[in-house]
BALOBA-1460 file (C-alpha; in Angstrom, 3 decimals):
// residues 138
<rec num="1" residu="m" x="102.837" y="-57.007" z="250.165"/>
<rec num="2" residu="t" x="101.279" y="-56.800" z="246.716"/>
<rec num="3" residu="i" x="99.196" y="-53.716" z="246.034"/>
<rec num="4" residu="r" x="95.715" y="-54.929" z="245.103"/>
<rec num="5" residu="f" x="92.727" y="-52.988" z="243.850"/>
<rec num="6" residu="t" x="89.512" y="-53.514" z="241.925"/>
<rec num="7" residu="a" x="89.360" y="-51.492" z="238.713"/>
<rec num="8" residu="h" x="85.953" y="-50.095" z="237.868"/>
<rec num="9" residu="s" x="87.195" y="-48.237" z="234.786"/>
<rec num="10" residu="t" x="89.643" y="-48.612" z="231.997"/>
<rec num="11" residu="w" x="90.276" y="-46.222" z="229.124"/>
<rec num="12" residu="v" x="92.365" y="-46.364" z="226.001"/>
<rec num="13" residu="d" x="93.090" y="-43.116" z="224.192"/>
<rec num="14" residu="n" x="95.153" y="-42.978" z="220.990"/>
<rec num="15" residu="n" x="95.668" y="-39.222" z="220.980"/>
<rec num="16" residu="v" x="95.403" y="-37.863" z="224.511"/>
<rec num="17" residu="t" x="94.171" y="-34.284" z="224.448"/>
<rec num="18" residu="g" x="95.769" y="-33.640" z="221.065"/>
<rec num="19" residu="y" x="99.206" y="-34.888" z="222.094"/>
<rec num="20" residu="d" x="100.944" y="-37.505" z="219.947"/>
<rec num="21" residu="r" x="100.471" y="-40.268" z="222.577"/>
<rec num="22" residu="v" x="98.577" y="-43.450" z="223.275"/>
<rec num="23" residu="s" x="97.424" y="-44.124" z="226.827"/>
<rec num="24" residu="a" x="95.954" y="-47.062" z="228.689"/>
<rec num="25" residu="i" x="94.404" y="-46.232" z="232.057"/>
<rec num="26" residu="v" x="93.290" y="-48.647" z="234.749"/>
<rec num="27" residu="s" x="91.447" y="-46.977" z="237.645"/>
<rec num="28" residu="e" x="89.728" y="-47.863" z="240.855"/>
<rec num="29" residu="t" x="87.082" y="-45.176" z="240.175"/>
<rec num="30" residu="d" x="85.512" y="-43.580" z="237.105"/>
<rec num="31" residu="d" x="86.867" y="-40.161" z="238.069"/>
<rec num="32" residu="k" x="90.420" y="-41.430" z="238.696"/>
<rec num="33" residu="s" x="90.316" y="-40.025" z="242.251"/>
<rec num="34" residu="r" x="91.640" y="-43.261" z="243.758"/>
<rec num="35" residu="f" x="94.371" y="-45.734" z="242.736"/>
<rec num="36" residu="t" x="95.065" y="-45.339" z="239.032"/>
<rec num="37" residu="l" x="97.744" y="-46.667" z="236.675"/>
<rec num="38" residu="y" x="98.421" y="-44.692" z="233.489"/>
<rec num="39" residu="f" x="100.603" y="-46.341" z="230.807"/>
<rec num="40" residu="e" x="101.690" y="-43.932" z="228.081"/>
<rec num="41" residu="a" x="103.848" y="-43.960" z="224.969"/>
<rec num="42" residu="s" x="104.370" y="-41.642" z="222.097"/>
<rec num="43" residu="l" x="102.986" y="-42.306" z="218.630"/>
<rec num="44" residu="s" x="106.257" y="-40.934" z="217.167"/>
<rec num="45" residu="t" x="109.638" y="-42.540" z="217.031"/>
<rec num="46" residu="p" x="111.863" y="-41.424" z="219.977"/>
<rec num="47" residu="d" x="114.443" y="-38.820" z="218.993"/>
<rec num="48" residu="e" x="117.851" y="-37.799" z="220.390"/>
<rec num="49" residu="r" x="116.288" y="-35.336" z="222.888"/>
<rec num="50" residu="d" x="114.023" y="-38.118" z="224.198"/>
<rec num="51" residu="a" x="117.033" y="-40.410" z="224.626"/>
<rec num="52" residu="a" x="119.063" y="-37.657" z="226.361"/>
<rec num="53" residu="e" x="116.246" y="-37.095" z="228.875"/>
<rec num="54" residu="g" x="115.591" y="-40.822" z="229.428"/>
<rec num="55" residu="e" x="112.203" y="-40.496" z="227.837"/>
<rec num="56" residu="d" x="112.816" y="-42.787" z="224.851"/>
<rec num="57" residu="t" x="110.469" y="-45.457" z="226.148"/>
<rec num="58" residu="y" x="107.003" y="-45.781" z="227.727"/>
<rec num="59" residu="c" x="105.978" y="-44.052" z="230.930"/>
<rec num="60" residu="l" x="104.062" y="-45.409" z="233.946"/>
<rec num="61" residu="i" x="102.208" y="-42.774" z="235.949"/>
<rec num="62" residu="t" x="100.496" y="-43.217" z="239.291"/>
<rec num="63" residu="h" x="98.149" y="-41.038" z="241.336"/>
<rec num="64" residu="g" x="99.490" y="-37.550" z="241.880"/>
<rec num="65" residu="q" x="101.376" y="-37.580" z="238.516"/>
<rec num="66" residu="k" x="104.281" y="-39.566" z="239.877"/>
<rec num="67" residu="s" x="106.069" y="-41.211" z="236.918"/>
<rec num="68" residu="a" x="108.880" y="-43.499" z="235.850"/>
<rec num="69" residu="y" x="110.064" y="-44.450" z="232.363"/>
<rec num="70" residu="g" x="110.632" y="-48.022" z="231.167"/>
<rec num="71" residu="c" x="110.129" y="-49.516" z="234.615"/>
<rec num="72" residu="v" x="107.749" y="-52.440" z="234.075"/>
<rec num="73" residu="t" x="109.610" y="-55.762" z="234.377"/>
<rec num="74" residu="e" x="106.583" y="-58.056" z="234.142"/>
<rec num="75" residu="v" x="102.990" y="-57.676" z="232.955"/>
<rec num="76" residu="a" x="100.254" y="-60.298" z="232.612"/>
<rec num="77" residu="l" x="96.515" y="-60.197" z="232.042"/>
<rec num="78" residu="r" x="95.005" y="-63.508" z="233.015"/>
<rec num="79" residu="n" x="91.613" y="-64.454" z="234.386"/>
<rec num="80" residu="r" x="90.596" y="-60.755" z="234.484"/>
<rec num="81" residu="v" x="93.548" y="-59.794" z="236.697"/>
<rec num="82" residu="l" x="96.207" y="-57.379" z="235.470"/>
<rec num="83" residu="r" x="99.488" y="-58.081" z="237.238"/>
<rec num="84" residu="v" x="102.281" y="-55.511" z="236.911"/>
<rec num="85" residu="v" x="105.760" y="-55.785" z="238.451"/>
<rec num="86" residu="i" x="107.961" y="-52.696" z="238.413"/>
<rec num="87" residu="a" x="111.726" y="-52.399" z="238.849"/>
<rec num="88" residu="p" x="112.728" y="-51.677" z="242.452"/>
<rec num="89" residu="h" x="114.334" y="-48.325" z="241.438"/>
<rec num="90" residu="a" x="110.893" y="-47.066" z="240.297"/>
<rec num="91" residu="q" x="109.042" y="-47.814" z="243.539"/>
<rec num="92" residu="e" x="109.909" y="-44.513" z="245.268"/>
<rec num="93" residu="p" x="109.421" y="-42.212" z="242.263"/>
<rec num="94" residu="l" x="105.978" y="-43.779" z="241.682"/>
<rec num="95" residu="g" x="105.065" y="-43.413" z="245.365"/>
<rec num="96" residu="l" x="104.365" y="-47.129" z="245.756"/>
<rec num="97" residu="n" x="104.873" y="-49.290" z="248.827"/>
<rec num="98" residu="d" x="105.521" y="-52.439" z="246.768"/>
<rec num="99" residu="t" x="106.833" y="-53.429" z="243.347"/>
<rec num="100" residu="e" x="103.891" y="-55.765" z="242.593"/>
<rec num="101" residu="i" x="100.449" y="-54.497" z="241.625"/>
<rec num="102" residu="e" x="97.327" y="-56.557" z="240.893"/>
<rec num="103" residu="a" x="94.182" y="-54.993" z="239.449"/>
<rec num="104" residu="s" x="91.000" y="-57.060" z="239.397"/>
<rec num="105" residu="l" x="89.235" y="-56.354" z="236.108"/>
<rec num="106" residu="h" x="86.077" y="-58.321" z="236.839"/>
<rec num="107" residu="h" x="83.902" y="-55.188" z="236.358"/>
<rec num="108" residu="i" x="85.395" y="-54.496" z="232.909"/>
<rec num="109" residu="d" x="83.596" y="-55.703" z="229.791"/>
<rec num="110" residu="e" x="85.267" y="-57.914" z="227.129"/>
<rec num="111" residu="h" x="85.608" y="-55.168" z="224.523"/>
<rec num="112" residu="a" x="87.365" y="-52.834" z="226.989"/>
<rec num="113" residu="l" x="89.652" y="-55.725" z="228.069"/>
<rec num="114" residu="e" x="90.658" y="-56.384" z="224.470"/>
<rec num="115" residu="q" x="91.333" y="-52.660" z="223.885"/>
<rec num="116" residu="l" x="93.447" y="-52.600" z="227.039"/>
<rec num="117" residu="r" x="95.467" y="-55.670" z="225.845"/>
<rec num="118" residu="l" x="96.129" y="-54.110" z="222.447"/>
<rec num="119" residu="a" x="97.157" y="-50.765" z="223.915"/>
<rec num="120" residu="l" x="99.443" y="-52.317" z="226.502"/>
<rec num="121" residu="r" x="101.176" y="-54.403" z="223.835"/>
<rec num="122" residu="y" x="101.982" y="-51.240" z="221.906"/>
<rec num="123" residu="i" x="102.872" y="-49.084" z="224.922"/>
<rec num="124" residu="l" x="105.144" y="-51.555" z="226.715"/>
<rec num="125" residu="t" x="107.165" y="-52.335" z="223.580"/>
<rec num="126" residu="y" x="107.660" y="-48.692" z="222.585"/>
<rec num="127" residu="g" x="111.189" y="-47.309" z="222.421"/>
<rec num="128" residu="r" x="114.284" y="-48.946" z="223.859"/>
<rec num="129" residu="t" x="114.209" y="-52.731" z="223.764"/>
<rec num="130" residu="d" x="115.949" y="-52.962" z="227.146"/>
<rec num="131" residu="a" x="112.839" y="-51.355" z="228.719"/>
<rec num="132" residu="t" x="110.427" y="-53.979" z="227.342"/>
<rec num="133" residu="p" x="109.100" y="-56.160" z="230.185"/>
<rec num="134" residu="a" x="110.996" y="-59.496" z="230.458"/>
<rec num="135" residu="v" x="107.633" y="-61.204" z="231.013"/>
<rec num="136" residu="m" x="104.736" y="-60.018" z="228.913"/>
<rec num="137" residu="d" x="101.604" y="-62.188" z="228.858"/>
<rec num="138" residu="l" x="98.834" y="-60.147" z="227.311"/>
């Protein structure tokens, strides 16, 4: 059963708290206390240490700081709905009960939607090419 929620907030940050990262956040609430998706990637080229630790690509983080690297297989933003499909192996580490997530973005303004699109294009193509979603419609 697809996980569905209505996002009331999105954020894009190109240098999260001084770290060399870009983040795109889609959240059910302004304070991120409910369902939230964090997409993150470094602003630096992955190095050998990143590769050795499996962190040479983007990261998806869910509520409770559960994370998985390079796990998005499909992403689309159409008609103000963000659809994300994750690889089955990432479902448990992310604490999700399904591999499909749909976020209604009807409460998000056009400027914020465009910022989200741009950030997701960067984030989801960061690092290893085998981790880039097979379907990417942003």
